[in-house]
C-alpha positions, -999 to +999 in steps of 0.1 A: +000+000+000+012+035-008+000+068+006-002+105-004-001+126+028-004+161+042+017+173+071+014+206+089+041+223+108+031+231+144+057+258+144+047+278+113+013+263+102+027+255+067+017+224+049+039+197+033+025+172+007+043+140-001+039+103-008+054+072+009+050+035+015+053+038+053+036+068+069+049+063+104+085+060+093+082+089+069+067+112+096+096+102+120+121+112+092+104+145+088+104+152+126+141+141+131+154+164+104+163+137+079+142+153+051+159+183+035+126+201+026+112+200+061+144+201+082+142+228+110+106+236+101+088+211+124+076+195+144+052+180+118+017+167+124+000+142+101-032+160+090-045+137+062-036+107+041-051+087+012-041+051+004-034+037-031-025+004-046+005+017-065+033+042-060+024+058-093-012+065-081+001+080-048+026+101-067+000+113-091-023+124-062+007+142-045+013+161-077-024+169-082-026+184-047+005+204-052-007+216-086-037+232-070-014+256-052-041+265-028-041+265+010-079+265+009-080+233-012-056+216+012-076+227+042-108+213+026-090+179+021-079+179+057-114+188+069-129+160+048-103+135+062-110+145+098-147+142+093-143+107+078-121+094+107 
């Protein structure tokens, strides 16, 4: 299983969108400074994720979310995820 995910920095409120095969391990890497794009910008909180059968599907979803370039769009996804959980 592969995942597209949304993190939020509890320090700045900024969002980070990515994809991975292991959400727990990836979140730990973000929070321990092992990911260049998020280093020194956390701690990071997992706000939302979607599961996919293939890496290509998760990657496509990541790029779609990023292509929207909209904080409002991201916050709607997060709100929908939180309502479903």
